[in-house]
Backbone bond lengths (Angstrom), bond angles and torsions (degrees), N, CA, C in turn:
res aa  C-N    CA-C-N  psi(-1)  N-CA   C-N-CA  omega(-1)  CA-C   N-CA-C  phi
1 M - - - 1.472 - - 1.501 110.45 -
2 M 1.344 119.63 -41.32 1.441 121.87 -176.89 1.541 109.63 -72.35
3 I 1.382 116.02 -31.69 1.517 119.62 -179.60 1.527 106.00 -70.16
4 N 1.248 120.24 -38.77 1.535 122.46 -178.66 1.502 109.10 -63.92
5 R 1.307 119.27 -40.06 1.403 123.32 -179.25 1.603 110.06 -67.95
6 M 1.296 115.30 -42.13 1.495 122.24 177.81 1.581 107.95 -62.11
7 V 1.305 116.07 -43.26 1.511 118.79 -178.69 1.512 109.11 -67.90
8 A 1.362 118.36 -38.02 1.452 120.54 176.96 1.505 113.22 -63.74
9 I 1.358 113.60 -44.88 1.504 118.18 177.46 1.526 111.71 -61.03
10 A 1.350 118.27 -43.63 1.426 123.76 179.83 1.491 108.79 -61.74
11 A 1.306 119.89 -43.15 1.472 123.27 -178.99 1.537 110.10 -65.92
12 L 1.297 117.07 -39.19 1.514 122.18 174.93 1.421 113.07 -58.96
13 I 1.360 116.03 -45.78 1.466 123.25 -179.74 1.609 109.24 -61.52
14 M 1.303 115.67 -43.84 1.452 121.60 -175.33 1.563 108.53 -67.89
15 V 1.314 118.64 -42.42 1.393 122.26 175.66 1.500 113.93 -62.56
16 T 1.301 117.17 -40.74 1.465 122.90 176.99 1.545 109.89 -61.10
17 A 1.343 111.62 -45.14 1.534 115.74 -174.34 1.532 108.65 -68.87
18 V 1.297 118.04 -36.45 1.484 120.68 -179.19 1.547 108.56 -69.88
19 T 1.323 119.15 -39.44 1.407 121.17 179.14 1.480 110.34 -67.53
20 C 1.345 121.24 -38.06 1.450 121.95 176.29 1.526 113.80 -64.45
21 V 1.284 116.03 -38.86 1.473 120.23 179.72 1.525 106.34 -68.34
22 A 1.388 120.28 -45.98 1.421 122.36 -178.01 1.530 112.54 -61.69
23 S 1.321 115.66 -35.90 1.466 117.64 178.79 1.497 113.47 -74.56
24 E 1.283 117.22 -23.87 1.503 120.48 174.34 1.468 109.22 -71.18
25 E 1.336 117.48 -38.49 1.500 119.12 -177.66 1.507 112.45 -69.66
26 A 1.353 118.20 -19.39 1.441 122.34 -176.29 1.537 115.01 -86.65
27 T 1.250 117.89 8.30 1.432 122.36 -177.20 1.557 111.93 -74.87
28 Q 1.313 113.52 153.85 1.462 119.61 178.84 1.511 109.32 -72.10
29 S 1.307 114.54 143.96 1.499 119.36 178.18 1.612 106.01 -69.72
30 H 1.318 114.68 149.85 1.426 122.12 178.63 1.501 111.76 -101.38
31 L 1.339 117.24 136.50 1.433 123.10 178.36 1.524 110.02 -91.39
32 N 1.269 116.61 147.62 1.437 121.62 170.13 1.547 107.63 -58.63
33 P 1.274 119.05 121.16 1.523 120.65 -177.43 1.582 111.91 -55.00
34 V 1.282 115.04 -33.32 1.449 116.21 -176.54 1.575 110.59 -68.28
35 K 1.391 113.25 -32.42 1.494 116.62 -177.36 1.530 110.91 -96.99
36 A 1.344 116.48 4.61 1.490 117.12 -177.92 1.490 112.34 -63.02
37 E 1.341 116.89 -36.99 1.473 118.47 -179.26 1.543 110.29 -65.83
38 A 1.237 119.49 -39.07 1.451 124.05 177.44 1.495 111.17 -63.78
39 A 1.292 117.41 -31.22 1.509 124.94 -177.30 1.534 110.61 -67.96
40 K 1.282 118.14 -14.39 1.525 121.60 179.85 1.495 110.63 -68.60
41 K 1.280 117.84 -12.78 1.442 121.66 -179.78 1.541 113.60 -76.90
42 Y 1.351 115.92 -12.85 1.483 123.23 -177.43 1.552 112.92 -88.37
43 P 1.335 117.16 140.96 1.440 121.73 174.67 1.623 108.39 -74.50
44 R 1.305 113.83 168.42 1.398 117.88 178.57 1.571 112.02 -60.57
45 I 1.311 117.28 130.09 1.495 120.23 178.82 1.467 107.76 -128.17
46 V 1.323 115.95 128.10 1.443 124.32 176.24 1.492 109.01 -120.94
47 A 1.348 116.69 131.00 1.475 124.72 179.37 1.533 108.73 -111.47
48 Y 1.268 116.10 118.76 1.480 119.72 173.78 1.565 105.26 -94.06
49 T 1.361 115.89 119.83 1.456 117.69 -169.65 1.521 109.35 -142.97
50 V 1.295 116.99 177.38 1.474 125.93 165.83 1.601 106.77 -131.77
51 S 1.245 116.63 154.57 1.426 122.50 -173.80 1.554 114.24 -66.39
52 W 1.266 117.93 -32.74 1.434 122.92 -173.30 1.561 114.70 -91.38
53 C 1.253 119.19 -3.17 1.463 124.67 -173.67 1.501 110.16 -82.21
54 P 1.343 119.72 122.19 1.481 117.84 178.48 1.478 115.26 -66.62
55 H 1.368 117.84 -31.77 1.501 121.08 179.49 1.578 110.48 -70.71
56 C 1.335 112.49 -36.79 1.458 118.19 175.58 1.555 111.43 -62.80
57 R 1.366 112.96 -47.66 1.419 117.96 176.21 1.506 115.91 -60.22
58 A 1.308 118.29 -34.98 1.478 124.32 175.81 1.488 108.75 -65.48
59 A 1.314 117.59 -45.60 1.502 119.14 -178.22 1.525 111.73 -65.78
60 K 1.322 116.51 -42.45 1.501 119.74 178.04 1.504 112.08 -66.02
61 E 1.358 117.32 -42.00 1.466 119.49 176.93 1.529 111.86 -65.09
62 Y 1.287 115.33 -41.30 1.519 118.10 178.29 1.580 110.36 -58.79
63 M 1.242 116.93 -50.41 1.495 119.53 -179.02 1.497 110.76 -63.82
64 T 1.321 118.38 -41.02 1.501 121.87 -175.43 1.542 106.40 -69.25
65 Q 1.345 117.83 -42.36 1.557 120.41 179.42 1.494 110.86 -63.87
66 H 1.325 118.61 -31.38 1.449 123.12 -175.56 1.544 109.71 -96.83
67 D 1.333 117.42 12.18 1.505 123.03 178.74 1.512 109.99 51.68
68 I 1.336 119.04 41.84 1.426 127.17 176.01 1.574 107.36 -95.32
69 P 1.346 119.58 113.81 1.488 119.92 -178.81 1.473 108.82 -72.98
70 F 1.329 115.09 137.17 1.481 123.80 178.24 1.472 109.66 -149.94
71 I 1.346 115.76 156.83 1.417 123.20 175.01 1.477 107.50 -104.71
72 N 1.385 117.78 124.61 1.471 119.08 -178.56 1.525 107.92 -100.62
73 K 1.306 116.14 125.47 1.453 121.66 175.62 1.566 108.19 -113.32
74 D 1.328 114.55 108.92 1.453 120.44 -179.95 1.577 107.76 -84.25
75 V 1.293 117.70 112.09 1.441 123.59 -170.51 1.532 111.21 -74.28
76 E 1.330 116.98 -14.05 1.487 120.03 179.82 1.621 106.23 -81.57
77 I 1.332 115.70 -23.50 1.475 116.56 -174.88 1.495 109.24 -105.30
78 D 1.343 120.56 -30.00 1.413 127.49 -168.56 1.566 106.76 -110.12
79 A 1.370 116.24 103.09 1.527 120.00 -178.28 1.493 108.12 -64.00
80 K 1.357 122.57 -37.51 1.414 122.78 -178.59 1.493 112.77 -64.69
81 A 1.385 114.00 -35.04 1.489 118.42 177.97 1.496 108.73 -68.31
82 M 1.347 120.07 -42.07 1.407 122.53 175.57 1.503 114.38 -57.63
83 D 1.353 115.65 -39.86 1.472 121.18 177.15 1.560 110.75 -64.67
84 E 1.347 115.77 -39.49 1.517 118.66 177.69 1.567 107.36 -65.49
85 L 1.251 115.51 -47.28 1.489 120.65 -178.05 1.547 110.79 -56.35
86 T 1.284 117.35 -54.61 1.431 119.07 -175.40 1.563 113.59 -78.93
87 G 1.392 117.32 -31.55 1.466 116.51 -179.94 1.535 111.86 -89.93
88 K 1.322 116.08 -67.34 1.431 117.50 -175.34 1.595 115.45 -60.29
89 Y 1.302 112.46 -42.06 1.515 115.86 -174.17 1.577 110.82 -101.59
90 Q 1.294 117.16 1.68 1.549 121.43 175.11 1.488 112.23 48.21
91 S 1.314 116.25 51.66 1.509 121.63 -179.62 1.455 110.80 -129.32
92 Q 1.304 114.89 143.57 1.474 120.86 175.29 1.512 105.57 -111.54
93 G 1.288 118.06 -7.50 1.455 119.80 -176.72 1.550 114.83 -111.80
94 V 1.278 118.50 166.44 1.460 122.09 175.20 1.529 106.96 -134.99
95 P 1.323 116.90 155.68 1.424 130.86 8.82 1.544 107.87 -84.10
96 V 1.313 114.86 148.54 1.446 122.79 166.43 1.538 104.91 -123.12
97 I 1.346 115.34 126.02 1.406 122.06 -177.88 1.479 109.59 -118.12
98 V 1.400 115.24 126.51 1.428 121.38 -177.67 1.553 108.71 -111.74
99 I 1.343 114.89 119.54 1.448 119.66 -179.64 1.528 109.08 -112.66
100 G 1.355 111.78 124.01 1.426 117.07 -179.48 1.627 111.55 98.80
101 T 1.264 113.16 179.11 1.506 116.92 -179.92 1.566 110.09 -129.57
102 G 1.321 112.69 152.35 1.487 116.82 173.96 1.515 112.43 65.19
103 K 1.308 115.06 -143.13 1.473 122.99 -177.32 1.508 114.73 -71.31
104 D 1.336 118.25 -16.34 1.457 120.35 176.71 1.451 114.81 -87.97
105 E 1.290 118.18 6.60 1.523 118.88 -175.24 1.508 114.02 -77.70
106 V 1.292 115.31 151.49 1.435 125.44 173.74 1.523 107.13 -114.31
107 V 1.306 112.57 129.52 1.457 120.39 -177.14 1.556 109.97 -109.72
108 L 1.353 118.69 116.18 1.386 123.03 178.83 1.526 110.80 -104.02
109 K 1.317 118.44 127.13 1.489 123.13 178.22 1.522 102.67 -108.59
110 G 1.380 114.78 105.12 1.390 120.98 -179.95 1.563 106.42 105.38
111 F 1.343 118.11 176.84 1.441 118.32 -177.77 1.537 113.09 -149.12
112 T 1.307 116.09 129.84 1.380 124.79 163.70 1.544 108.54 -141.27
113 P 1.319 117.45 140.49 1.523 118.60 -174.32 1.450 114.55 -53.88
114 E 1.392 117.45 -33.43 1.484 124.57 -178.48 1.490 109.69 -67.07
115 L 1.302 119.31 -51.51 1.447 127.83 -179.71 1.543 109.00 -61.42
116 F 1.362 114.07 -44.16 1.492 115.90 178.31 1.498 113.32 -62.49
117 E 1.268 117.71 -47.19 1.514 121.69 179.74 1.538 109.99 -64.37
118 E 1.279 120.46 -37.93 1.444 124.78 -179.75 1.562 106.60 -63.37
119 S 1.296 114.71 -49.92 1.507 120.97 -177.40 1.549 110.32 -63.00
120 L 1.322 112.20 -42.18 1.510 118.60 -179.77 1.488 110.71 -59.83
121 K 1.360 116.20 -45.82 1.455 122.33 179.83 1.595 112.42 -61.07
122 K 1.386 113.54 -35.93 1.451 118.13 178.85 1.559 111.71 -62.18
123 V 1.328 113.97 -44.67 1.432 119.15 -179.43 1.534 112.59 -70.55
124 Q 1.311 118.22 -38.24 1.473 123.20 179.56 1.532 110.64 -67.94
125 N 1.336 118.72 -31.26 1.425 121.62 179.73 1.581 115.50 -81.62
126 K 1.249 116.22 -6.44 1.483 122.38 179.05 1.460 111.29 -72.33
């Protein structure tokens, strides 16, 4: 009986620790305050990602390094984001990057800096 309680307590501690780590990974990237004003020239960008994906990581790092503001939606943590990814954007893979809003949006499935920049310019020129 005592061993079962100890195992249950240990499991609860592990679940809590994993949840805390996962919630820390889901935070919004921070822009350099000096460059925040320049960032207003960008359209809305939403990245549907998972934490362990190297292509997702590359996309997020690229946007962060170039001070491009984006909203990160981790589909493993956020059930609503997963529904958007699979329903609205008809994708089973990540990353999916949505640039713009409504009918003017460009949806990228996958990531390369060249394709991202090309798509970003299309939306900015509309």
